[in-house]
C-alpha positions, 0 to 999 in steps of 0.5 A: 471520490476520495483522493489518495496521497502516498508517502514514506517512500525512500531508498533503503538498504537490503534488511531495512524496513519502512513504513508507506502512507496513504492518506485519504481525503474527500470521503470515509475511508471505511467505505473502501476496501484498501490495498497496496501495489507495486511495479517495478520497471518493465514489470506489471502491476500487481497486488502487495497488500490488501485490507477490508474496510473494517481492517478484519480481514488482510491478504498478501502477495506470497513474496512479501508474506511474513515481512509487510504488514497491511493496517489502517486507522480508520479515524485517522483515514489513513492506511499503512504497510509497514515493509520489513527485511527488504529485498533489492527485488521490492524496488517499484512504485508502490500505490495506494489503492482503494475499491468502494463498498458496493460501488465498486468504483476504484481509485489510485493515489499517485504512486510512492517509489521504494528503492532497495539498494546497499 
């Protein structure tokens, strides 16, 4: 079982940048496919980006392609989401997600608020 803790959220102006971190404990992160999801008020949770266990493959939602970058450091048991050129519509609670390779067990962090506003 893995525990996930997100950090790095906050208030930023449009066009600004933030880097979210997701620190894992209780298990090696290298055995999980990792993802970042977000949920805006009144909307469903959506996948923002994902990265395979070894970090070779990434996927992005069309709305963030070219602006966000997901990465992982398995030695530090941490996954990152670099967010550039932020827009007001990126405002949401961002959640870290882990899916066990093979087991398909899913784990979630508690979320971190990102607010993009002038």
